[in-house]
C-alpha positions in Angstrom: -46.9 -19.6 -23.3 -46.3 -17.8 -20.0 -43.9 -20.5 -19.0 -41.9 -20.0 -22.2 -41.8 -16.2 -21.6 -40.6 -16.8 -18.0 -37.9 -19.2 -19.1 -36.8 -16.7 -21.8 -36.5 -13.9 -19.2 -34.6 -16.1 -16.8 -32.2 -17.1 -19.6 -31.7 -13.5 -20.5 -30.9 -12.6 -16.9 -28.5 -15.5 -16.6 -26.7 -14.3 -19.7 -26.3 -10.9 -18.1 -23.9 -12.3 -15.5 -20.3 -11.9 -16.5 -18.2 -15.0 -17.3 -16.1 -14.3 -14.2 -19.1 -14.8 -11.9 -17.8 -18.3 -10.8 -15.5 -16.4 -8.5 -11.8 -15.5 -8.7 -9.6 -16.0 -5.6 -8.0 -12.8 -4.5 -6.0 -14.0 -1.5 -5.9 -16.7 1.1 -4.0 -17.6 4.3 -4.6 -20.9 6.1 -8.4 -21.1 6.7 -9.0 -17.4 5.6 -9.7 -16.5 2.0 -11.5 -13.9 -0.2 -12.7 -14.2 -3.7 -14.7 -11.9 -6.1 -17.2 -12.4 -8.9 -18.4 -9.8 -11.4 -22.0 -9.2 -12.3 -23.9 -6.6 -14.3 -26.2 -4.5 -12.2 -28.1 -1.3 -11.8 -27.8 1.0 -8.8 -30.3 3.9 -8.4 -31.2 3.4 -12.0 -27.6 3.6 -13.2 -26.0 0.7 -15.1 -22.7 -0.7 -14.0 -20.5 -3.6 -12.8 -21.0 -5.1 -9.4 -17.8 -6.5 -7.8 -19.1 -9.1 -5.3 -16.7 -10.1 -2.6 -17.1 -13.4 -0.7 -14.7 -13.8 2.2 -14.1 -15.1 5.7 -14.6 -13.0 8.8 -11.0 -12.5 9.8 -9.6 -11.4 6.4 -10.1 -7.7 5.8 -9.1 -5.0 3.3 -8.4 -1.4 4.3 -11.1 1.1 3.5 -9.1 4.3 3.9 -5.6 5.5 3.3 -5.1 6.4 6.9 -6.1 2.9 8.0 -3.8 1.1 5.6 -0.1 0.4 6.5 0.7 2.8 3.6 -1.7 5.1 1.9 -1.4 3.4 -1.5 -2.4 0.0 0.0 -6.1 0.8 0.6 -8.5 -1.2 -1.5 -8.8 0.3 -5.0 -11.0 -1.1 -7.7 -11.5 0.3 -11.2 -12.6 -1.0 -14.6 -11.9 -0.5 -18.3 -13.4 -1.6 -21.5 -13.6 -0.5 -25.2 -16.9 1.3 -25.8 -17.6 2.0 -22.1 -16.8 4.9 -19.8 -16.6 4.1 -16.1 -17.3 6.6 -13.4 -15.8 6.6 -9.9 -16.1 3.4 -7.9 -18.8 3.3 -5.3 -17.6 1.5 -2.1 -19.8 0.1 0.6 -20.0 1.4 4.2 -17.0 0.1 6.0 -16.7 -1.7 9.3 -14.3 -1.1 12.2 -11.4 -3.2 13.3 -9.3 -2.8 16.4 -5.7 -2.7 15.2 -3.0 -3.1 17.9 -0.9 -0.3 16.4 -3.5 2.2 15.1 -6.5 1.4 17.2 -9.9 1.6 15.6 -9.6 1.6 11.8 -11.9 1.3 8.8 -12.0 -2.0 6.9 -14.0 -4.0 4.4 -14.4 -7.6 5.7 -16.4 -10.7 4.8 -19.1 -10.4 2.1 -19.7 -7.0 0.5 -20.3 -5.4 -2.9 -18.6 -2.6 -4.8 -20.3 -0.9 -7.7 -18.6 0.7 -10.8 -21.1 2.9 -12.7 -20.7 3.0 -16.5 -22.0 4.8 -19.6 -22.0 2.8 -22.9 -21.0 4.5 -26.1 -22.5 1.7 -28.2 -25.7 -0.2 -27.7 -27.1 -3.6 -28.7 -23.6 -5.2 -28.7 -23.6 -8.8 -27.7 -20.3 -9.1 -25.9 -17.9 -6.5 -24.6 -14.9 -7.6 -22.6 -14.6 -5.8 -19.3 -11.4 -5.8 -17.2 -11.6 -5.0 -13.5 -8.4 -4.3 -11.6 -8.4 -4.9 -7.8 -5.4 -3.9 -5.8 -4.5 -3.4 -2.1 -3.4 -5.6 0.8 -5.3 -8.1 2.9 -4.7 -8.7 6.6 -5.9 -10.9 9.3 -5.9 -10.2 13.1 -2.5 -11.7 13.3 -0.5 -10.6 10.2 -0.7 -8.9 6.8 -0.3 -10.8 3.5 1.7 -9.7 0.4 0.2 -6.7 -1.4 -1.7 -7.8 -4.5 -3.0 -6.6 -7.8 -5.6 -8.8 -9.6 -7.2 -8.4 -13.0 -10.6 -10.0 -13.4 -12.2 -10.1 -16.8 -15.6 -11.0 -18.2 -17.9 -10.4 -21.1 -21.0 -8.2 -20.8 -23.9 -8.0 -23.2 -25.5 -4.5 -23.6 -28.6 -5.8 -25.4 -30.6 -6.2 -22.1 -29.0 -3.3 -20.3 -32.4 -2.0 -19.1 -33.2 -5.4 -17.6 -30.1 -5.7 -15.4 -30.9 -6.5 -11.8 -31.0 -3.7 -9.2 -28.6 -3.8 -6.3 -28.5 -1.5 -3.2 -26.2 -1.1 -0.3 -25.1 1.6 2.1 -22.2 3.5 0.6 -19.0 4.7 2.2 -18.7 8.5 3.0 -16.9 10.1 0.1 -14.7 12.2 2.4 -13.3 9.0 3.9 -12.5 6.6 1.1 -12.1 9.1 -1.7 -13.6 8.5 -5.1 -10.7 8.9 -7.5 -9.9 5.3 -8.4 -11.3 5.1 -11.9 -12.1 7.3 -14.9 -13.8 10.6 -15.1 -17.1 9.8 -16.5 -20.5 10.1 -14.8 -20.8 11.5 -11.3 -20.7 8.6 -8.8 -23.6 7.6 -6.7 -22.4 8.2 -3.2 -23.9 9.0 0.2 -23.7 12.3 2.1 -20.2 13.1 3.4 -19.8 12.8 7.1 -18.4 15.8 8.9 -15.6 14.6 11.2 -14.9 18.0 12.6 -11.8 20.2 12.3 -9.3 17.5 13.3 -10.7 15.1 10.6 -10.5 17.8 8.0 -6.9 18.6 9.0 -5.9 14.9 8.8 -7.6 14.5 5.4 -5.8 17.6 4.1 -2.5 16.3 5.4 -3.1 12.9 3.7 -4.0 14.6 0.5 -0.9 16.7 0.6 1.4 13.7 1.3 -0.3 11.6 -1.4 0.6 14.2 -4.0 4.2 14.4 -2.9 6.6 13.7 -5.7 10.3 13.8 -6.3 11.7 16.8 -8.2 14.5 17.1 -10.7 16.9 18.1 -7.9 16.6 14.8 -6.0 20.1 13.8 -7.0 21.5 17.1 -5.6 19.5 16.6 -2.4 20.9 13.0 -2.1 24.4 14.2 -2.6 24.0 16.9 0.1 22.5 14.3 2.4 25.5 12.0 1.9 27.9 14.9 2.5 26.1 15.8 5.7 26.3 12.3 7.0 30.1 12.2 6.3 30.5 15.4 8.3 28.5 13.9 11.2 30.8 10.8 11.1 33.9 13.1 11.1 32.5 15.0 14.1 31.7 11.7 15.9 35.3 10.5 15.3 36.7 13.7 16.7 34.5 13.6 19.7 35.8 10.1 20.5 39.4 11.2 20.1 39.1 14.2 22.5 37.8 12.1 25.3 39.9 12.4 28.5 41.0 8.7 28.4 42.4 9.2 24.9 44.1 12.6 25.4 47.4 11.1 26.8 47.8 8.9 23.8 47.3 11.5 21.1 50.8 13.0 21.3 52.3 9.5 21.0 50.2 8.8 17.9 51.1 12.2 16.3 54.8 11.6 16.9 54.6 8.1 15.4 52.7 9.5 12.4 55.4 12.2 11.9 58.1 9.5 12.0 56.3 7.3 9.5 55.9 10.2 7.2 59.6 10.4 6.8 59.8 6.9 5.3 59.5 5.9 1.7 56.2 6.0 -0.2 55.3 2.3 -0.1 56.3 2.1 3.5 54.1 5.0 4.4 51.1 3.4 2.7 51.7 0.1 4.4 52.0 1.6 7.8 48.9 3.8 7.2 46.8 0.8 6.3 48.1 -1.2 9.2 47.3 1.7 11.6 43.7 2.0 10.2 43.4 -1.8 10.3 44.4 -1.9 13.9 41.8 0.6 14.8 39.1 -1.3 12.9 40.2 -4.6 14.4 40.1 -3.2 17.9 36.5 -2.0 17.6 35.5 -5.2 15.9 36.9 -7.3 18.7 35.3 -5.0 21.3 31.9 -5.3 19.5 32.2 -9.1 19.4 33.1 -9.2 23.2 30.2 -6.8 23.9 27.8 -9.0 21.9 28.9 -12.2 23.7 28.5 -10.5 27.1 25.1 -9.2 26.1 23.9 -12.7 25.1 25.5 -14.3 28.2 24.6 -11.8 30.9 21.9 -9.6 29.3 24.1 -6.5 30.0 26.1 -4.8 27.3 29.5 -3.2 27.7 29.7 0.5 27.5 32.8 2.4 26.6 
């Protein structure tokens, strides 16, 4: 009788594992790869979904917005399902990686777990489909791969919610990763924030300000003003070239020729104007080609 009860308990626990537990490949490069599986679990007595990462040692995800190549490329995980409310995602304690450009940065690497707390609205339901979205970018010590966004789905049974296995891991400081990746349900289970001092708070405030930056309705006007400003700069650059000492003796001759051409007929003026502009463009194009050839041949570029 006891053996039957034990088998029944084991069978119930096995049914608690989501259908996606076989593992879904997130990204790979040569001999480096990372995959995830979904499992039902409890953390500190709270039910939720455990996203279990299994990966190699040289493939990492960015744990913070400041560590990532761009703030939106840090690892973000959230879940959604009918009949369930998910709280903020609980991320594990990160590791450190020596980046050639940024120095010591925070990353998730290898095998680790992420927990998404949830609160069910319905109980005793056999199967509820849960969709977990994982997005970010994965990098190795040599290069970064293409940013990704993966959806992993599975079915969860709430009938045995009180028997879900307990998991535990050290969580990332809330002040570093930020806990705004999922819905606004239960309060997340997180560790105590780490005080990084005044500089850390200033950096975090700057990141928060920039992350909320958005375009306004006057963006087209700003773009038009920017284009006009660049045209004015180009005009000033052209004038500065034409008032160089080496060009000054030629300016009167050019003006006299332009005045003479202005006395001709309309089509002739247009043709001469285009030929004049084309001659200037051709001169600089030929000079650029000669400069490029000299640069490739001798390693020294020509300077006007």
